[in-house]
C-alpha positions in Angstrom: -8.1 20.2 -18.2 -7.2 16.8 -19.6 -9.9 14.1 -19.8 -8.9 10.9 -18.1 -9.9 7.5 -19.5 -10.9 5.5 -16.4 -10.3 2.2 -18.2 -6.6 2.8 -18.1 -6.5 3.3 -14.3 -5.2 -0.2 -13.7 -1.9 1.0 -15.4 -1.4 3.9 -13.0 1.1 3.3 -10.2 -0.9 5.4 -7.7 -3.9 3.1 -8.2 -1.7 0.0 -7.8 -0.1 1.2 -4.6 -3.6 2.3 -3.2 -4.9 -1.2 -4.1 -2.0 -2.8 -2.3 -2.7 -0.8 0.8 -6.4 -1.6 0.7 -5.6 -5.3 0.3 -3.3 -5.2 3.3 -5.9 -3.5 5.4 -8.6 -6.0 4.3 -6.4 -8.9 5.1 -5.6 -7.6 8.5 -9.3 -6.9 9.2 -10.4 -10.3 7.9 -7.7 -12.4 9.7 -6.8 -10.6 12.9 -5.8 -13.8 14.6 -3.3 -14.6 11.8 -1.8 -11.1 12.2 -1.4 -11.6 15.9 0.2 -15.1 15.4 2.6 -13.6 12.9 3.6 -10.9 15.3 4.0 -13.4 18.1 6.3 -15.6 15.9 8.6 -12.7 15.2 11.9 -12.9 17.1 12.0 -10.6 20.1 15.0 -8.6 18.6 12.9 -7.7 15.6 9.8 -6.7 17.6 12.0 -4.4 19.8 13.3 -2.6 16.7 9.9 -1.9 15.2 8.1 1.2 16.4 5.1 1.0 18.7 2.9 2.8 16.2 3.8 0.5 13.3 0.3 0.6 11.8 0.5 4.4 11.5 3.9 4.3 10.0 2.7 1.8 7.3 -0.3 4.0 6.5 1.8 7.1 6.3 4.4 5.4 4.1 1.8 4.1 1.7 0.3 7.6 1.5 3.7 9.1 0.8 4.4 6.5 -1.9 1.0 7.2 -3.6 1.9 10.9 -3.7 5.4 10.2 -5.1 4.2 7.8 -7.8 1.3 10.2 -8.7 3.7 13.0 -9.7 6.1 10.7 -11.7 5.4 10.8 -15.4 4.2 7.4 -16.7 4.4 6.0 -20.2 1.5 6.6 -22.5 -0.8 3.7 -23.0 -0.6 2.2 -26.4 -3.4 0.2 -28.0 -6.1 0.2 -25.4 
C-alpha cells in the first residue's frame, strides 16, 4: 500500500471537486433566500427544461465527477 502525503491533497482533483460541491451546498444553506430569488428570476422557458429533482441531479453529477477524476492519473508533485 502506498503512503499518501496529506499535505498534497490540495492538488488532487477529487479533493477540489468535493470542495466545490461542499461550497455550493454551504452557500445554498447559508443564503436560501438568494437561491429562491435566483430561481424566480430565471426565464420560464429555462425553468421548464430543468428537471424537478435538480438538487439530486447536481449531487449525483458531482459524485460521478469525483469518481472519474479519482481514477485519472495525476502528475507527480514536484518540490513540495
